[in-house]
Biopython code that builds the backbone (N, CA, C, O; Angstrom):
import numpy as np
from Bio.PDB.StructureBuilder import StructureBuilder

atoms = [
    (1, "TYR", "N", (16.699, 4.931, 19.921)),
    (1, "TYR", "CA", (16.085, 3.761, 20.485)),
    (1, "TYR", "C", (16.418, 2.580, 19.603)),
    (1, "TYR", "O", (16.393, 2.707, 18.379)),
    (2, "THR", "N", (16.731, 1.427, 20.190)),
    (2, "THR", "CA", (17.099, 0.234, 19.433)),
    (2, "THR", "C", (16.224, -0.941, 19.839)),
    (2, "THR", "O", (16.074, -1.237, 21.025)),
    (3, "LEU", "N", (15.650, -1.606, 18.847)),
    (3, "LEU", "CA", (14.890, -2.837, 19.073)),
    (3, "LEU", "C", (15.847, -3.995, 18.808)),
    (3, "LEU", "O", (16.251, -4.215, 17.666)),
    (4, "LYS", "N", (16.206, -4.723, 19.833)),
    (4, "LYS", "CA", (17.240, -5.749, 19.726)),
    (4, "LYS", "C", (16.664, -7.117, 19.380)),
    (4, "LYS", "O", (15.545, -7.453, 19.767)),
    (5, "GLY", "N", (17.458, -7.904, 18.635)),
    (5, "GLY", "CA", (17.159, -9.305, 18.371)),
    (5, "GLY", "C", (15.980, -9.572, 17.455)),
    (5, "GLY", "O", (15.253, -10.544, 17.662)),
    (6, "LEU", "N", (15.772, -8.738, 16.451)),
    (6, "LEU", "CA", (14.678, -8.969, 15.503)),
    (6, "LEU", "C", (15.147, -9.904, 14.393)),
    (6, "LEU", "O", (16.331, -9.929, 14.059)),
    (7, "GLY", "N", (14.228, -10.666, 13.824)),
    (7, "GLY", "CA", (14.567, -11.587, 12.749)),
    (7, "GLY", "C", (15.045, -12.913, 13.305)),
    (7, "GLY", "O", (14.970, -13.166, 14.507)),
    (8, "SER", "N", (15.543, -13.764, 12.398)),
    (8, "SER", "CA", (16.022, -15.066, 12.833)),
    (8, "SER", "C", (17.183, -15.523, 11.957)),
    (8, "SER", "O", (17.384, -15.014, 10.855)),
    (9, "GLY", "N", (17.938, -16.486, 12.461)),
    (9, "GLY", "CA", (19.050, -17.048, 11.700)),
    (9, "GLY", "C", (20.120, -16.012, 11.402)),
    (9, "GLY", "O", (20.470, -15.198, 12.256)),
    (10, "ASN", "N", (20.638, -16.052, 10.170)),
    (10, "ASN", "CA", (21.686, -15.112, 9.761)),
    (10, "ASN", "C", (21.186, -13.675, 9.662)),
    (10, "ASN", "O", (21.994, -12.747, 9.626)),
    (11, "TRP", "N", (19.875, -13.476, 9.618)),
    (11, "TRP", "CA", (19.304, -12.134, 9.469)),
    (11, "TRP", "C", (18.864, -11.528, 10.799)),
    (11, "TRP", "O", (18.219, -10.480, 10.816)),
    (12, "LYS", "N", (19.205, -12.176, 11.913)),
    (12, "LYS", "CA", (18.843, -11.636, 13.224)),
    (12, "LYS", "C", (19.694, -10.399, 13.494)),
    (12, "LYS", "O", (20.919, -10.432, 13.379)),
    (13, "GLY", "N", (19.018, -9.307, 13.854)),
    (13, "GLY", "CA", (19.748, -8.064, 14.065)),
    (13, "GLY", "C", (18.985, -7.076, 14.911)),
    (13, "GLY", "O", (17.976, -7.411, 15.531)),
    (14, "ASP", "N", (19.480, -5.852, 14.928)),
    (14, "ASP", "CA", (18.897, -4.779, 15.724)),
    (14, "ASP", "C", (18.352, -3.702, 14.795)),
    (14, "ASP", "O", (18.985, -3.351, 13.799)),
    (15, "LEU", "N", (17.178, -3.182, 15.125)),
    (15, "LEU", "CA", (16.509, -2.164, 14.315)),
    (15, "LEU", "C", (16.498, -0.842, 15.072)),
    (15, "LEU", "O", (16.154, -0.793, 16.253)),
    (16, "GLN", "N", (16.879, 0.226, 14.381)),
    (16, "GLN", "CA", (16.907, 1.564, 14.972)),
    (16, "GLN", "C", (16.070, 2.509, 14.131)),
    (16, "GLN", "O", (16.422, 2.757, 12.978)),
    (17, "PRO", "N", (14.971, 3.051, 14.659)),
    (17, "PRO", "CA", (14.234, 4.088, 13.931)),
    (17, "PRO", "C", (14.975, 5.427, 14.056)),
    (17, "PRO", "O", (15.623, 5.699, 15.067)),
    (18, "VAL", "N", (14.867, 6.251, 13.015)),
    (18, "VAL", "CA", (15.556, 7.542, 12.982)),
    (18, "VAL", "C", (14.561, 8.619, 12.558)),
    (18, "VAL", "O", (13.801, 8.427, 11.609)),
    (19, "VAL", "N", (14.566, 9.744, 13.258)),
    (19, "VAL", "CA", (13.735, 10.899, 12.903)),
    (19, "VAL", "C", (14.593, 12.152, 13.054)),
    (19, "VAL", "O", (15.305, 12.318, 14.044)),
    (20, "ARG", "N", (14.513, 13.030, 12.054)),
    (20, "ARG", "CA", (15.266, 14.284, 12.117)),
    (20, "ARG", "C", (14.426, 15.389, 11.509)),
    (20, "ARG", "O", (13.808, 15.207, 10.460)),
    (21, "VAL", "N", (14.406, 16.527, 12.166)),
    (21, "VAL", "CA", (13.737, 17.715, 11.644)),
    (21, "VAL", "C", (14.759, 18.842, 11.657)),
    (21, "VAL", "O", (15.421, 19.085, 12.667)),
    (22, "GLY", "N", (14.881, 19.528, 10.524)),
    (22, "GLY", "CA", (15.840, 20.617, 10.438)),
    (22, "GLY", "C", (15.217, 21.845, 9.794)),
    (22, "GLY", "O", (14.254, 21.747, 9.033)),
    (23, "TYR", "N", (15.784, 23.001, 10.112)),
    (23, "TYR", "CA", (15.323, 24.261, 9.545)),
    (23, "TYR", "C", (16.550, 25.053, 9.135)),
    (23, "TYR", "O", (17.501, 25.174, 9.908)),
    (24, "TYR", "N", (16.537, 25.594, 7.917)),
    (24, "TYR", "CA", (17.690, 26.324, 7.386)),
    (24, "TYR", "C", (17.238, 27.668, 6.844)),
    (24, "TYR", "O", (16.354, 27.740, 5.990)),
    (25, "ASP", "N", (17.853, 28.735, 7.349)),
    (25, "ASP", "CA", (17.604, 30.090, 6.860)),
    (25, "ASP", "C", (18.955, 30.784, 6.769)),
    (25, "ASP", "O", (19.486, 31.221, 7.790)),
    (26, "PRO", "N", (19.531, 30.897, 5.557)),
    (26, "PRO", "CA", (20.873, 31.454, 5.428)),
    (26, "PRO", "C", (20.968, 32.941, 5.746)),
    (26, "PRO", "O", (22.063, 33.444, 6.002)),
    (27, "ASN", "N", (19.840, 33.657, 5.735)),
    (27, "ASN", "CA", (19.865, 35.084, 6.022)),
    (27, "ASN", "C", (18.686, 35.405, 6.930)),
    (27, "ASN", "O", (17.589, 35.700, 6.455)),
    (28, "ILE", "N", (18.917, 35.347, 8.236)),
    (28, "ILE", "CA", (17.826, 35.571, 9.181)),
    (28, "ILE", "C", (17.465, 37.047, 9.320)),
    (28, "ILE", "O", (16.445, 37.384, 9.922)),
    (29, "ASP", "N", (18.304, 37.934, 8.762)),
    (29, "ASP", "CA", (18.039, 39.371, 8.853)),
    (29, "ASP", "C", (17.031, 39.855, 7.816)),
    (29, "ASP", "O", (16.476, 40.945, 7.956)),
    (30, "ALA", "N", (16.788, 39.055, 6.773)),
    (30, "ALA", "CA", (15.882, 39.487, 5.700)),
    (30, "ALA", "C", (15.088, 38.305, 5.183)),
    (30, "ALA", "O", (15.572, 37.174, 5.147)),
    (31, "ASN", "N", (13.857, 38.591, 4.783)),
    (31, "ASN", "CA", (13.031, 37.585, 4.134)),
    (31, "ASN", "C", (13.149, 37.828, 2.635)),
    (31, "ASN", "O", (12.626, 38.821, 2.131)),
    (32, "VAL", "N", (13.820, 36.946, 1.924)),
    (32, "VAL", "CA", (14.121, 37.145, 0.510)),
    (32, "VAL", "C", (12.842, 37.064, -0.316)),
    (32, "VAL", "O", (12.063, 36.119, -0.188)),
    (33, "ASP", "N", (12.640, 38.062, -1.156)),
    (33, "ASP", "CA", (11.514, 38.073, -2.089)),
    (33, "ASP", "C", (11.930, 37.292, -3.330)),
    (33, "ASP", "O", (12.885, 37.690, -3.997)),
    (34, "PRO", "N", (11.251, 36.193, -3.666)),
    (34, "PRO", "CA", (11.656, 35.363, -4.796)),
    (34, "PRO", "C", (11.711, 36.113, -6.120)),
    (34, "PRO", "O", (12.510, 35.753, -6.984)),
    (35, "SER", "N", (10.902, 37.129, -6.309)),
    (35, "SER", "CA", (10.905, 37.867, -7.573)),
    (35, "SER", "C", (12.135, 38.763, -7.715)),
    (35, "SER", "O", (12.442, 39.218, -8.817)),
    (36, "MET", "N", (12.841, 39.019, -6.615)),
    (36, "MET", "CA", (14.009, 39.894, -6.654)),
    (36, "MET", "C", (15.317, 39.123, -6.823)),
    (36, "MET", "O", (16.375, 39.731, -6.985)),
    (37, "VAL", "N", (15.255, 37.805, -6.788)),
    (37, "VAL", "CA", (16.466, 36.994, -6.883)),
    (37, "VAL", "C", (16.530, 36.368, -8.267)),
    (37, "VAL", "O", (15.662, 35.577, -8.635)),
    (38, "ALA", "N", (17.560, 36.720, -9.035)),
    (38, "ALA", "CA", (17.680, 36.200, -10.409)),
    (38, "ALA", "C", (18.115, 34.744, -10.403)),
    (38, "ALA", "O", (17.492, 33.926, -11.079)),
    (39, "ALA", "N", (19.130, 34.402, -9.687)),
    (39, "ALA", "CA", (19.633, 33.020, -9.683)),
    (39, "ALA", "C", (20.221, 32.707, -8.309)),
    (39, "ALA", "O", (21.116, 33.402, -7.826)),
    (40, "SER", "N", (19.715, 31.679, -7.710)),
    (40, "SER", "CA", (20.286, 31.200, -6.456)),
    (40, "SER", "C", (19.992, 29.711, -6.344)),
    (40, "SER", "O", (19.179, 29.171, -7.095)),
    (41, "ASN", "N", (20.641, 29.070, -5.427)),
    (41, "ASN", "CA", (20.436, 27.631, -5.230)),
    (41, "ASN", "C", (19.013, 27.320, -4.806)),
    (41, "ASN", "O", (18.517, 26.223, -5.064)),
    (42, "PHE", "N", (18.358, 28.257, -4.169)),
    (42, "PHE", "CA", (17.014, 28.026, -3.669)),
    (42, "PHE", "C", (15.956, 28.711, -4.525)),
    (42, "PHE", "O", (14.777, 28.691, -4.171)),
    (43, "GLY", "N", (16.347, 29.310, -5.634)),
    (43, "GLY", "CA", (15.383, 29.975, -6.501)),
    (43, "GLY", "C", (14.646, 31.086, -5.785)),
    (43, "GLY", "O", (13.478, 31.337, -6.079)),
    (44, "GLY", "N", (15.304, 31.761, -4.847)),
    (44, "GLY", "CA", (14.683, 32.837, -4.096)),
    (44, "GLY", "C", (14.043, 32.370, -2.799)),
    (44, "GLY", "O", (13.568, 33.190, -2.013)),
    (45, "ASN", "N", (14.027, 31.111, -2.574)),
    (45, "ASN", "CA", (13.474, 30.585, -1.321)),
    (45, "ASN", "C", (14.600, 30.476, -0.314)),
    (45, "ASN", "O", (15.406, 29.549, -0.381)),
    (46, "ASP", "N", (14.664, 31.402, 0.610)),
    (46, "ASP", "CA", (15.783, 31.387, 1.534)),
    (46, "ASP", "C", (15.515, 30.575, 2.789)),
    (46, "ASP", "O", (16.415, 30.437, 3.618)),
    (47, "GLU", "N", (14.333, 30.039, 2.963)),
    (47, "GLU", "CA", (14.033, 29.233, 4.144)),
    (47, "GLU", "C", (13.625, 27.835, 3.707)),
    (47, "GLU", "O", (12.854, 27.660, 2.763)),
    (48, "ARG", "N", (14.161, 26.838, 4.417)),
    (48, "ARG", "CA", (13.892, 25.450, 4.054)),
    (48, "ARG", "C", (13.691, 24.625, 5.313)),
    (48, "ARG", "O", (14.409, 24.805, 6.296)),
    (49, "THR", "N", (12.722, 23.724, 5.291)),
    (49, "THR", "CA", (12.492, 22.783, 6.370)),
    (49, "THR", "C", (12.735, 21.374, 5.851)),
    (49, "THR", "O", (12.221, 20.999, 4.797)),
    (50, "ASP", "N", (13.518, 20.593, 6.591)),
    (50, "ASP", "CA", (13.799, 19.198, 6.245)),
    (50, "ASP", "C", (13.140, 18.283, 7.269)),
    (50, "ASP", "O", (13.248, 18.499, 8.476)),
    (51, "ILE", "N", (12.461, 17.267, 6.771)),
    (51, "ILE", "CA", (11.872, 16.240, 7.627)),
    (51, "ILE", "C", (12.379, 14.905, 7.108)),
    (51, "ILE", "O", (12.168, 14.563, 5.945)),
    (52, "GLU", "N", (13.045, 14.156, 7.968)),
    (52, "GLU", "CA", (13.630, 12.886, 7.549)),
    (52, "GLU", "C", (13.239, 11.781, 8.523)),
    (52, "GLU", "O", (13.307, 11.954, 9.740)),
    (53, "VAL", "N", (12.830, 10.652, 7.971)),
    (53, "VAL", "CA", (12.540, 9.463, 8.767)),
    (53, "VAL", "C", (13.291, 8.298, 8.135)),
    (53, "VAL", "O", (13.505, 8.275, 6.923)),
    (54, "GLY", "N", (13.686, 7.346, 8.947)),
    (54, "GLY", "CA", (14.430, 6.225, 8.390)),
    (54, "GLY", "C", (14.579, 5.092, 9.375)),
    (54, "GLY", "O", (14.131, 5.156, 10.520)),
    (55, "LEU", "N", (15.233, 4.042, 8.882)),
    (55, "LEU", "CA", (15.507, 2.856, 9.686)),
    (55, "LEU", "C", (16.948, 2.421, 9.448)),
    (55, "LEU", "O", (17.438, 2.449, 8.319)),
    (56, "ASN", "N", (17.619, 2.021, 10.519)),
    (56, "ASN", "CA", (18.925, 1.365, 10.441)),
    (56, "ASN", "C", (18.735, -0.054, 10.932)),
    (56, "ASN", "O", (18.103, -0.273, 11.965)),
    (57, "TYR", "N", (19.277, -1.032, 10.199)),
    (57, "TYR", "CA", (19.189, -2.438, 10.613)),
    (57, "TYR", "C", (20.607, -2.988, 10.688)),
    (57, "TYR", "O", (21.307, -3.062, 9.678)),
    (58, "TYR", "N", (21.026, -3.373, 11.888)),
    (58, "TYR", "CA", (22.380, -3.857, 12.126)),
    (58, "TYR", "C", (22.382, -5.380, 12.205)),
    (58, "TYR", "O", (21.553, -5.970, 12.897)),
    (59, "LEU", "N", (23.317, -6.017, 11.493)),
    (59, "LEU", "CA", (23.486, -7.467, 11.531)),
    (59, "LEU", "C", (24.809, -7.810, 12.212)),
    (59, "LEU", "O", (25.802, -7.102, 12.046)),
    (60, "ARG", "N", (24.816, -8.892, 12.972)),
    (60, "ARG", "CA", (26.025, -9.376, 13.651)),
    (60, "ARG", "C", (26.709, -8.247, 14.414)),
    (60, "ARG", "O", (27.853, -7.890, 14.133)),
    (61, "GLY", "N", (26.006, -7.709, 15.359)),
    (61, "GLY", "CA", (26.518, -6.549, 16.086)),
    (61, "GLY", "C", (26.435, -5.345, 15.177)),
    (61, "GLY", "O", (25.345, -4.932, 14.780)),
    (62, "HIS", "N", (27.569, -4.785, 14.848)),
    (62, "HIS", "CA", (27.593, -3.653, 13.918)),
    (62, "HIS", "C", (28.495, -3.952, 12.728)),
    (62, "HIS", "O", (29.068, -3.036, 12.138)),
    (63, "GLU", "N", (28.627, -5.237, 12.369)),
    (63, "GLU", "CA", (29.481, -5.608, 11.243)),
    (63, "GLU", "C", (28.845, -5.263, 9.894)),
    (63, "GLU", "O", (29.556, -5.024, 8.918)),
    (64, "MET", "N", (27.524, -5.235, 9.836)),
    (64, "MET", "CA", (26.834, -4.874, 8.591)),
    (64, "MET", "C", (25.608, -4.050, 8.943)),
    (64, "MET", "O", (24.909, -4.322, 9.919)),
    (65, "LYS", "N", (25.368, -3.037, 8.124)),
    (65, "LYS", "CA", (24.228, -2.151, 8.385)),
    (65, "LYS", "C", (23.506, -1.856, 7.081)),
    (65, "LYS", "O", (24.130, -1.581, 6.056)),
    (66, "PHE", "N", (22.176, -1.918, 7.137)),
    (66, "PHE", "CA", (21.312, -1.461, 6.050)),
    (66, "PHE", "C", (20.621, -0.197, 6.520)),
    (66, "PHE", "O", (20.149, -0.128, 7.654)),
    (67, "GLN", "N", (20.559, 0.801, 5.652)),
    (67, "GLN", "CA", (19.884, 2.052, 5.989)),
    (67, "GLN", "C", (18.844, 2.366, 4.920)),
    (67, "GLN", "O", (19.101, 2.221, 3.725)),
    (68, "LEU", "N", (17.676, 2.794, 5.361)),
    (68, "LEU", "CA", (16.635, 3.269, 4.460)),
    (68, "LEU", "C", (16.116, 4.575, 5.042)),
    (68, "LEU", "O", (15.741, 4.631, 6.213)),
    (69, "SER", "N", (16.092, 5.629, 4.223)),
    (69, "SER", "CA", (15.603, 6.912, 4.728)),
    (69, "SER", "C", (14.790, 7.640, 3.660)),
    (69, "SER", "O", (14.987, 7.461, 2.458)),
    (70, "TYR", "N", (13.879, 8.459, 4.147)),
    (70, "TYR", "CA", (13.055, 9.330, 3.300)),
    (70, "TYR", "C", (13.241, 10.749, 3.809)),
    (70, "TYR", "O", (13.103, 11.012, 5.004)),
    (71, "ASP", "N", (13.556, 11.665, 2.896)),
    (71, "ASP", "CA", (13.791, 13.060, 3.256)),
    (71, "ASP", "C", (12.889, 13.952, 2.410)),
    (71, "ASP", "O", (12.813, 13.794, 1.192)),
    (72, "ARG", "N", (12.214, 14.880, 3.057)),
    (72, "ARG", "CA", (11.370, 15.864, 2.356)),
    (72, "ARG", "C", (11.896, 17.248, 2.683)),
    (72, "ARG", "O", (12.021, 17.616, 3.851)),
    (73, "GLN", "N", (12.207, 18.018, 1.637)),
    (73, "GLN", "CA", (12.676, 19.389, 1.792)),
    (73, "GLN", "C", (11.574, 20.317, 1.297)),
    (73, "GLN", "O", (11.207, 20.297, 0.123)),
    (74, "GLN", "N", (11.056, 21.130, 2.211)),
    (74, "GLN", "CA", (9.998, 22.080, 1.872)),
    (74, "GLN", "C", (10.563, 23.485, 1.935)),
    (74, "GLN", "O", (11.285, 23.836, 2.868)),
    (75, "PHE", "N", (10.227, 24.287, 0.932)),
    (75, "PHE", "CA", (10.755, 25.640, 0.829)),
    (75, "PHE", "C", (9.710, 26.671, 1.232)),
    (75, "PHE", "O", (8.508, 26.406, 1.225)),
    (76, "ASP", "N", (10.207, 27.863, 1.587)),
    (76, "ASP", "CA", (9.376, 28.964, 2.061)),
    (76, "ASP", "C", (8.287, 29.326, 1.040)),
    (76, "ASP", "O", (7.126, 29.496, 1.411)),
    (77, "GLN", "N", (8.646, 29.440, -0.208)),
    (77, "GLN", "CA", (7.705, 29.815, -1.269)),
    (77, "GLN", "C", (7.379, 28.567, -2.087)),
    (77, "GLN", "O", (7.912, 28.398, -3.184)),
    (78, "SER", "N", (6.522, 27.700, -1.579)),
    (78, "SER", "CA", (6.261, 26.417, -2.229)),
    (78, "SER", "C", (5.587, 26.556, -3.595)),
    (78, "SER", "O", (5.641, 25.623, -4.397)),
    (79, "ASP", "N", (4.954, 27.700, -3.879)),
    (79, "ASP", "CA", (4.350, 27.881, -5.199)),
    (79, "ASP", "C", (5.409, 28.185, -6.261)),
    (79, "ASP", "O", (5.148, 28.008, -7.451)),
    (80, "ILE", "N", (6.590, 28.637, -5.857)),
    (80, "ILE", "CA", (7.672, 28.939, -6.791)),
    (80, "ILE", "C", (8.644, 27.761, -6.890)),
    (80, "ILE", "O", (9.070, 27.396, -7.986)),
    (81, "LYS", "N", (8.985, 27.182, -5.771)),
    (81, "LYS", "CA", (9.872, 26.012, -5.764)),
    (81, "LYS", "C", (9.183, 24.897, -4.991)),
    (81, "LYS", "O", (9.025, 24.996, -3.774)),
    (82, "PRO", "N", (8.761, 23.816, -5.695)),
    (82, "PRO", "CA", (8.060, 22.725, -5.019)),
    (82, "PRO", "C", (8.996, 21.939, -4.099)),
    (82, "PRO", "O", (10.219, 22.052, -4.184)),
    (83, "ALA", "N", (8.400, 21.157, -3.234)),
    (83, "ALA", "CA", (9.163, 20.348, -2.284)),
    (83, "ALA", "C", (9.962, 19.268, -3.017)),
    (83, "ALA", "O", (9.545, 18.769, -4.062)),
    (84, "ASN", "N", (11.115, 18.920, -2.449)),
    (84, "ASN", "CA", (11.936, 17.820, -2.948)),
    (84, "ASN", "C", (11.721, 16.608, -2.064)),
    (84, "ASN", "O", (11.675, 16.730, -0.840)),
    (85, "ASN", "N", (11.590, 15.444, -2.673)),
    (85, "ASN", "CA", (11.465, 14.192, -1.950)),
    (85, "ASN", "C", (12.624, 13.297, -2.359)),
    (85, "ASN", "O", (12.966, 13.214, -3.539)),
    (86, "GLU", "N", (13.227, 12.626, -1.383)),
    (86, "GLU", "CA", (14.390, 11.790, -1.660)),
    (86, "GLU", "C", (14.316, 10.525, -0.815)),
    (86, "GLU", "O", (14.057, 10.581, 0.387)),
    (87, "VAL", "N", (14.546, 9.383, -1.459)),
    (87, "VAL", "CA", (14.620, 8.099, -0.766)),
    (87, "VAL", "C", (16.036, 7.565, -0.971)),
    (87, "VAL", "O", (16.538, 7.535, -2.094)),
    (88, "ILE", "N", (16.670, 7.149, 0.113)),
    (88, "ILE", "CA", (18.035, 6.633, 0.047)),
    (88, "ILE", "C", (18.081, 5.261, 0.701)),
    (88, "ILE", "O", (17.578, 5.068, 1.808)),
    (89, "PHE", "N", (18.697, 4.300, -0.006)),
    (89, "PHE", "CA", (18.985, 2.992, 0.565)),
    (89, "PHE", "C", (20.496, 2.806, 0.507)),
    (89, "PHE", "O", (21.106, 2.975, -0.549)),
    (90, "ALA", "N", (21.096, 2.461, 1.633)),
    (90, "ALA", "CA", (22.550, 2.309, 1.683)),
    (90, "ALA", "C", (22.914, 1.089, 2.536)),
    (90, "ALA", "O", (22.154, 0.673, 3.411)),
    (91, "THR", "N", (24.073, 0.540, 2.262)),
    (91, "THR", "CA", (24.608, -0.550, 3.079)),
    (91, "THR", "C", (26.032, -0.201, 3.486)),
    (91, "THR", "O", (26.719, 0.581, 2.827)),
    (92, "GLN", "N", (26.450, -0.800, 4.583)),
    (92, "GLN", "CA", (27.791, -0.572, 5.069)),
    (92, "GLN", "C", (28.302, -1.875, 5.686)),
    (92, "GLN", "O", (27.591, -2.533, 6.444)),
    (93, "VAL", "N", (29.549, -2.239, 5.352)),
    (93, "VAL", "CA", (30.162, -3.463, 5.884)),
    (93, "VAL", "C", (31.437, -3.094, 6.620)),
    (93, "VAL", "O", (32.238, -2.293, 6.138)),
    (94, "TRP", "N", (31.616, -3.682, 7.783)),
    (94, "TRP", "CA", (32.817, -3.451, 8.565)),
    (94, "TRP", "C", (33.479, -4.797, 8.806)),
    (94, "TRP", "O", (32.819, -5.758, 9.201)),
    (95, "TYR", "N", (34.765, -4.864, 8.570)),
    (95, "TYR", "CA", (35.501, -6.119, 8.846)),
    (95, "TYR", "C", (36.902, -5.830, 9.316)),
    (95, "TYR", "O", (37.663, -6.757, 9.593)),
]
sb = StructureBuilder()
sb.init_structure("model")
sb.init_model(0)
sb.init_chain("A")
sb.init_seg("    ")
for serial, (resi, resn, name, xyz) in enumerate(atoms, 1):
    if name == "N":
        sb.init_residue(resn, " ", resi, " ")
    sb.init_atom(name, np.array(xyz, "f"), 0.0, 1.0, " ", f" {name:<3s}", serial, name[0])
structure = sb.get_structure()
């Protein structure tokens, strides 16, 4: 969804809200026991849920874009591996 014509002057642009939900389980045949895994990228947490919300702001059509997003990664065994939170701000210029 795009909200068109927000702002004024040189900063008049279009705003796009973004929402994404993802689920990752690398081994759906087994539920990994964290105490049985010595070293892995997930510390024994084989299931992860991602929730991301953000905004895209386009200036002068799509010649310039600002992006702001927040991502939360929650793991299956939250007492062993706590959730990760990430905020990203990015810009992009096209000419």
